[in-house]
C-alpha positions as CSV (number, residue, x, y, z in Angstrom):
1,M,11.3,-22.5,-3.1
2,M,8.0,-20.7,-1.6
3,D,5.2,-23.3,-0.3
4,L,2.6,-23.4,-3.5
5,N,-0.1,-24.8,-1.0
6,Q,-3.5,-24.7,-1.9
7,S,-3.7,-21.4,-0.5
8,H,-1.5,-20.1,-2.7
9,S,-0.4,-17.5,-0.4
10,V,2.8,-16.8,1.3
11,K,3.5,-15.4,5.2
12,L,4.3,-12.1,5.3
13,N,6.8,-10.9,8.3
14,D,4.1,-9.2,9.9
15,G,1.8,-12.5,10.7
16,H,-0.2,-12.0,7.3
17,F,-0.9,-13.7,4.1
18,M,-0.6,-12.6,0.7
19,P,-2.0,-14.2,-2.2
20,V,1.3,-15.3,-4.6
21,L,-0.8,-14.6,-8.1
22,G,-2.2,-10.9,-8.1
23,F,-4.7,-9.7,-10.9
24,G,-3.2,-6.3,-11.8
25,T,-6.1,-3.7,-13.1
26,Y,-3.6,-0.8,-14.7
27,A,-5.1,0.0,-18.3
28,P,-4.1,2.3,-21.0
29,E,-6.5,5.4,-21.1
30,E,-7.9,3.7,-24.1
31,I,-9.5,1.1,-22.4
32,P,-13.0,1.4,-21.3
33,K,-13.2,1.5,-17.7
34,S,-15.8,-1.4,-17.9
35,K,-13.1,-3.7,-19.0
36,A,-11.8,-3.3,-15.5
37,F,-15.0,-4.6,-13.9
38,E,-15.6,-7.2,-16.0
39,S,-12.2,-8.7,-16.2
40,T,-11.9,-8.1,-12.8
41,K,-15.1,-10.4,-11.8
42,V,-13.4,-12.9,-14.1
43,A,-10.6,-12.8,-12.6
44,I,-12.1,-13.9,-8.5
45,D,-14.2,-16.0,-10.4
46,V,-11.2,-18.0,-12.0
47,G,-9.6,-18.2,-8.3
48,Y,-7.6,-14.6,-8.2
49,R,-7.8,-13.5,-4.8
50,H,-4.6,-10.6,-4.8
51,I,-6.0,-7.2,-6.5
52,D,-3.3,-5.0,-7.3
53,A,-5.1,-1.7,-8.1
54,A,-4.3,2.3,-7.7
55,H,-5.2,5.9,-7.3
56,L,-3.5,6.5,-10.4
57,Y,-5.1,3.9,-12.2
58,Q,-8.2,5.9,-12.6
59,N,-10.5,2.6,-12.5
60,E,-11.0,1.8,-8.6
61,E,-14.8,2.6,-8.9
62,E,-15.1,-0.1,-11.3
63,V,-12.7,-2.5,-9.1
64,G,-14.5,-2.3,-6.3
65,K,-18.1,-2.8,-8.2
66,A,-16.9,-6.2,-9.3
67,I,-15.5,-7.1,-5.8
68,R,-18.7,-6.1,-4.2
69,E,-20.5,-7.9,-6.7
70,K,-18.4,-11.2,-6.6
71,I,-19.3,-11.1,-2.3
72,A,-22.8,-10.5,-3.2
73,D,-23.3,-13.6,-4.8
74,G,-21.4,-15.4,-2.7
75,T,-18.4,-16.3,-4.9
76,V,-15.9,-14.9,-2.3
77,K,-16.1,-13.1,1.0
78,R,-14.0,-10.1,1.9
79,K,-11.6,-11.7,4.0
80,D,-10.5,-13.5,0.8
81,I,-9.9,-10.6,-1.2
82,F,-6.4,-9.6,-0.6
83,Y,-6.8,-5.7,-1.9
84,T,-3.9,-3.3,-2.7
85,T,-3.8,0.1,-3.5
86,K,-1.7,2.9,-3.8
87,L,-0.6,6.5,-2.6
88,W,0.1,9.1,-5.2
89,A,3.2,11.5,-5.4
90,T,0.7,13.7,-4.9
91,F,-0.3,13.0,-1.6
92,H,2.6,12.2,0.3
93,R,2.6,14.9,2.7
94,P,1.2,13.6,6.0
95,E,-1.9,15.2,6.5
96,L,-3.0,14.2,3.2
97,V,-2.0,10.7,3.4
98,Q,-5.2,9.7,5.4
99,P,-7.9,11.5,3.4
100,A,-6.3,9.9,0.1
101,L,-6.8,6.7,1.6
102,E,-10.7,8.0,2.3
103,R,-11.1,8.5,-1.2
104,S,-10.0,5.6,-1.9
105,L,-12.0,3.1,0.4
106,K,-15.3,5.8,-1.2
107,K,-14.7,4.7,-4.3
108,L,-14.4,1.0,-3.7
109,Q,-17.2,1.3,-1.5
110,L,-15.1,-1.3,0.9
111,D,-14.8,-0.7,4.9
112,Y,-10.5,-1.4,4.2
113,V,-7.4,-2.3,1.9
114,D,-5.0,-5.1,2.9
115,L,-2.3,-3.1,1.6
116,F,-1.7,0.2,1.2
117,L,1.5,1.5,-0.7
118,I,3.5,4.5,-1.4
119,H,3.2,4.5,-5.3
120,V,6.5,6.2,-6.2
121,P,8.7,5.9,-4.6
122,V,7.8,2.4,-4.9
123,A,8.3,-0.4,-2.3
124,M,9.8,-3.6,-3.1
125,K,7.7,-4.2,-6.2
126,V,9.9,-3.9,-9.3
127,E,10.0,-5.5,-13.4
128,C,10.8,-8.9,-12.8
129,H,11.2,-12.1,-15.9
130,P,13.0,-14.4,-16.9
131,Y,15.1,-11.7,-18.9
132,L,15.7,-9.5,-16.2
133,N,15.8,-12.0,-13.1
134,Q,16.4,-9.3,-10.3
135,S,18.7,-13.0,-8.6
136,K,20.9,-10.1,-6.8
137,L,17.6,-8.2,-5.2
138,L,16.0,-11.3,-4.6
139,E,18.4,-12.7,-2.3
140,F,18.7,-9.8,-0.7
141,C,15.0,-9.8,0.0
142,K,15.2,-13.4,0.9
143,S,17.9,-12.6,3.8
144,K,15.3,-9.7,5.2
145,D,12.5,-11.8,5.0
146,I,11.2,-9.3,2.3
147,V,8.9,-10.6,0.0
148,L,9.4,-9.8,-3.7
149,V,6.7,-8.4,-5.7
150,A,6.8,-8.8,-9.4
151,Y,5.2,-6.8,-12.5
152,S,5.8,-6.9,-15.9
153,A,6.7,-10.9,-15.8
154,L,5.7,-11.5,-19.0
155,G,7.4,-8.9,-20.3
156,S,5.4,-5.9,-20.6
157,H,3.1,-4.4,-23.6
158,R,4.3,-3.2,-26.4
159,D,3.5,0.5,-26.3
160,P,6.2,2.7,-27.4
161,K,5.8,5.2,-24.7
162,W,6.9,2.7,-22.3
163,V,9.0,0.2,-24.0
164,D,11.5,-0.1,-26.7
165,V,9.5,-1.6,-29.7
166,N,12.7,-3.1,-30.9
167,S,13.6,-5.3,-27.6
168,P,12.9,-9.0,-27.6
169,H,9.4,-10.7,-27.3
170,L,9.9,-12.7,-24.2
171,L,7.3,-14.7,-24.8
172,E,9.1,-15.9,-28.3
173,D,11.9,-17.3,-26.0
174,P,13.0,-20.2,-28.1
175,I,13.8,-22.2,-24.8
176,L,10.6,-20.7,-23.1
177,K,8.5,-22.5,-25.8
178,T,10.5,-25.8,-25.7
179,I,9.8,-25.7,-21.9
180,A,6.2,-24.6,-22.1
181,K,5.8,-27.6,-25.2
182,K,7.3,-29.6,-23.1
183,H,4.9,-29.4,-20.3
184,K,2.1,-28.9,-22.9
185,R,1.8,-25.3,-21.3
186,S,1.8,-21.8,-22.9
187,P,5.4,-19.7,-22.6
188,G,3.6,-17.1,-20.6
189,Q,2.5,-20.1,-17.8
190,V,6.5,-21.0,-17.6
191,A,7.6,-18.0,-17.2
192,L,4.8,-17.1,-14.3
193,R,5.5,-20.7,-12.9
194,Y,9.5,-19.8,-13.1
195,L,8.8,-16.7,-11.2
196,L,6.8,-18.9,-8.5
197,Q,9.1,-21.6,-8.2
198,R,11.9,-18.7,-6.8
199,G,9.7,-17.3,-4.3
200,V,8.3,-14.2,-6.3
201,V,5.0,-13.1,-5.4
202,V,3.6,-12.2,-9.4
203,L,1.0,-9.6,-10.9
204,A,-0.5,-10.4,-14.1
205,K,-3.2,-8.3,-15.7
206,S,-5.0,-9.0,-18.9
207,F,-8.9,-8.4,-20.3
208,S,-8.9,-11.2,-21.9
209,E,-10.9,-14.1,-20.2
210,K,-8.9,-16.9,-21.7
211,R,-5.5,-15.3,-20.8
212,I,-6.8,-14.6,-17.3
213,K,-7.9,-18.4,-17.0
214,E,-4.5,-19.2,-18.8
215,N,-2.3,-17.2,-16.4
216,F,-4.0,-18.4,-13.3
217,Q,-3.2,-22.8,-14.5
218,A,0.5,-21.6,-13.2
219,F,-0.7,-23.5,-9.9
220,D,-1.0,-26.8,-12.0
221,F,2.5,-27.9,-13.2
222,E,6.1,-27.8,-12.0
223,L,9.5,-27.1,-13.5
224,T,12.4,-29.1,-13.0
225,P,15.4,-28.0,-11.3
226,E,17.1,-28.1,-14.9
227,D,14.4,-25.9,-16.4
228,M,14.7,-23.5,-13.5
229,K,18.4,-23.5,-14.9
230,E,17.6,-23.0,-18.3
231,I,15.2,-19.9,-17.8
232,Q,17.8,-18.8,-15.6
233,S,20.4,-18.5,-18.0
234,L,18.2,-16.4,-20.5
235,N,19.1,-13.2,-18.0
236,R,20.0,-10.4,-19.6
237,N,19.2,-7.3,-17.8
238,L,16.8,-6.3,-19.9
239,R,14.4,-3.9,-18.9
240,Y,11.1,-3.4,-20.8
241,G,9.7,-0.4,-18.7
242,Q,12.1,2.7,-19.5
243,I,9.5,4.9,-19.4
244,L,10.8,6.7,-22.7
245,F,8.8,9.5,-22.2
246,M,10.8,10.5,-19.0
247,T,14.6,9.4,-20.4
248,H,17.1,11.6,-22.3
249,L,14.7,14.4,-22.4
250,N,18.5,17.0,-23.9
251,E,17.6,15.1,-26.9
252,F,14.3,16.4,-27.7
253,Q,12.8,19.9,-28.5
254,A,9.9,19.5,-26.4
255,V,9.0,17.2,-23.4
256,H,6.5,16.5,-20.5
257,L,6.3,16.5,-17.3
258,Q,3.4,16.6,-14.6
259,E,1.0,18.9,-14.2
260,I,-1.6,19.5,-11.4
261,C,-5.1,19.2,-11.9
262,I,-7.7,20.6,-9.1
263,I,-11.1,19.1,-8.6
264,V,-12.9,21.4,-6.6
265,D,-16.4,21.3,-4.6
266,G,-19.8,23.7,-4.9
267,N,-17.8,25.6,-2.1
268,D,-14.6,26.1,-4.6
269,Q,-12.9,24.0,-2.0
270,A,-10.3,21.3,-3.6
271,I,-10.9,18.4,-3.1
272,E,-8.6,16.2,-5.2
273,A,-5.2,16.8,-6.9
274,E,-4.7,14.7,-10.0
275,T,-1.7,14.7,-12.2
276,K,-1.7,15.1,-15.7
277,R,0.8,14.7,-18.4
278,N,2.0,18.0,-20.0
279,C,4.5,19.3,-22.2
280,M,6.4,22.3,-21.6
281,P,9.3,24.7,-23.5
282,P,12.7,22.8,-22.6
283,E,14.1,26.0,-21.5
284,Q,11.5,25.2,-18.2
285,E,11.7,21.6,-17.8
286,H,14.3,20.2,-15.7
287,Q,13.9,23.0,-12.9
288,E,9.9,22.6,-12.5
289,G,10.8,18.7,-12.8
290,K,12.7,19.2,-9.8
291,N,10.8,21.1,-8.1
292,F,8.0,18.6,-9.2
293,T,9.9,16.0,-7.5
294,M,11.3,17.4,-4.4
295,N,7.7,19.1,-3.5
296,P,4.1,17.7,-5.4
297,D,1.9,19.5,-2.9
298,P,-0.3,20.9,-5.7
299,R,-0.5,24.0,-3.4
300,E,3.5,25.0,-3.7
301,V,4.6,23.6,-6.9
302,K,5.1,25.5,-9.6
303,S,4.2,24.2,-12.6
304,Y,3.4,25.6,-16.8
305,C,1.2,24.4,-18.6
306,Y,2.1,25.6,-22.5
307,L,-1.0,26.1,-24.2
308,N,0.0,27.8,-27.8
309,R,-2.0,25.7,-29.8
310,E,-0.2,27.0,-33.7
311,E,3.0,26.1,-32.0
312,L,2.2,22.9,-30.7
313,K,0.4,21.6,-33.9
314,E,3.6,23.1,-36.3
315,L,6.0,21.0,-33.4
316,L,3.4,17.7,-34.3
317,D,3.8,18.6,-37.7
318,R,7.7,18.6,-37.9
319,G,8.0,15.5,-35.9
320,A,5.6,13.5,-37.8
321,Q,8.2,14.5,-41.1
322,G,11.0,14.0,-38.7
323,Q,12.3,17.3,-38.6
324,E,12.6,17.3,-35.0
325,K,12.7,14.7,-32.1
326,V,9.6,14.9,-30.0
327,T,8.2,12.9,-26.4
328,P,6.1,9.5,-27.5
329,W,3.3,10.7,-25.7
330,L,3.5,14.8,-27.1
331,G,0.5,13.8,-29.8
332,D,-1.8,12.5,-26.8
333,I,-0.9,15.6,-24.3
334,A,-1.6,17.6,-27.5
335,E,-4.8,16.3,-27.8
336,R,-6.1,17.2,-24.0
337,L,-4.7,20.4,-24.1
338,F,-6.4,21.4,-27.2
339,K,-9.6,19.7,-25.2
340,W,-8.6,21.8,-22.0
341,W,-8.0,24.8,-24.2
342,D,-11.9,25.2,-25.0
343,H,-13.0,24.3,-21.7
344,L,-10.5,26.7,-19.9
345,Q,-11.9,29.3,-22.0
346,D,-15.6,28.8,-21.3
347,V,-14.9,28.5,-17.2
348,S,-11.6,30.6,-16.7
349,P,-11.3,34.1,-17.8
350,F,-8.2,35.1,-16.4
351,V,-6.7,32.3,-18.5
352,E,-5.2,34.5,-20.9
353,P,-5.0,32.6,-24.5
354,D,-1.9,31.2,-26.1
355,K,0.1,32.0,-22.8
356,I,1.7,29.7,-20.6
357,Y,0.4,30.3,-17.3
358,N,1.2,29.5,-13.4
359,S,0.1,27.7,-11.1
360,E,0.2,30.0,-8.4
361,K,-1.9,32.8,-10.2
362,M,-4.7,30.0,-10.7
363,W,-4.9,28.8,-7.3
364,E,-4.9,32.8,-5.8
365,N,-8.4,33.2,-8.5
366,N,-11.8,31.8,-7.3
367,V,-12.4,28.2,-9.6
368,P,-16.2,28.0,-11.0
369,N,-18.1,25.9,-9.1
370,G,-17.5,22.1,-9.7
371,A,-15.1,22.8,-12.5
372,S,-12.0,20.8,-13.3
373,Q,-9.1,22.9,-14.0
374,A,-5.7,22.1,-15.2
375,Y,-2.6,23.6,-13.1
376,G,0.0,23.3,-15.2
């Protein structure tokens, strides 16, 4: 068992220390970014010193502001915080890595980060909880002096884009509830403590002050060997994070993949590349997905944005009536595309209405000053 001492940290194989309970900052897009600011401040006040973030989450400004405010009011010093951010897939090319990190630092207004991960393919940061205990992987990591980090430690949210809503609720498990009652704790605290006692670094996220505090109290009790054995028996290799919108694509008449959004400065120079959700005609989906995966450089990738408003609307209507299968995110994507449609007609006269357009064509054209363009 990892030494859960007063510092609540584990020593990495390079000599640095990582707090074993981290605060996750990912939030669905419908959650206001201000929530990331507020919840991060609460987490630091409660005692979290490990903050897990990413460029992809699009809230590093808010998270950075929260950290700086807690430094300014004397709650912590910068050296007390272990901050993780991640390199997104559009910045894997060697010449793009350092600028990507520098952009994160600029958003954070911090001098350094403690850990800079490649977001995908991910390092040893995996879904791990009593229903997916990752025993073999954990054993391997320990044999190589590698620290395993767990996300979805409480069984994940129930968003149908990501999770089969018919999957069992981890925190409703009778054994977890019985053990929790015995210790006068919540099932969530028991699930977190189980991982901590196995030597796993755990990430937990919440926007509820009550839940943030409750999760941190996983340090305040200890499970018995009998408890651990019972929880270990719950494993069923159940993976909540199935990313349903990216699986079994051949079942759908319309799918979505990634598109590139180029943000330019006043001199028409590209200063940032973002991935955005998109939908594509089925005959193009697989080849374009392969191209994106193999070469995510926005200057070279060939991907398409399908902007036919009427066809999309008809497809959504058929999907709602059960006449066709569509990916879970298609409604959200269509809404975004319709908004971009109006914007692109205003600022990009070279975009033809109701057409599939190619990123190479748009890259070769002058992008209007300060405009955020959807590069399909």
